[in-house]
C-alpha angles and dihedrals in degrees: 000000000000093000089066089072103039120102103221098194134003125169125170135177132157146192130202133211128187129206123191114199123193123197109212092201101050100021090230116152117205124187119200120191121199119198117189120197122196116196144162125211136180120226137181090240136009088238092065115104133223122209130193115210127196107240099177142352129021104316093179126208121330135219120178132187120188129193133179114247099178138351126191120202092310087292097107140354134206117207134183121215134195113198120186121194127187113205131178099222141026091245119133118267131179129218129192124202117225115188132189103234093342109173 
C-alpha cells in the first residue's frame, strides 16, 4: 500500500535562454524567455500521464515531449520529459507536477 505513494525517481534540471526583439518601425522591444526543464519520473504504467500545473506567477506557454526510458513487465515505467516554457518576463513562477499513479 505504501509503495503507491512513493516517488521512486525524480530528477530535474533546466536551462534558460533569452531573446530580445526590436521592431524598427514601432520601436517596441520584446523579450522572450525560454526555460527548458528535463526530468525523469517513475510510473506504474507507461500509459499513466503526468501533468504540470501553474501554481503561481506567469508560467507562459508549454510544450512537452515524453519518451520511455525503461519499462519492466508492465509493473513500472520510467519516462523522461522535456518541457519548454516561453515566458514574457524573468519573474518567479511556480509549477506543480500532478501524476496519474506516480510512485
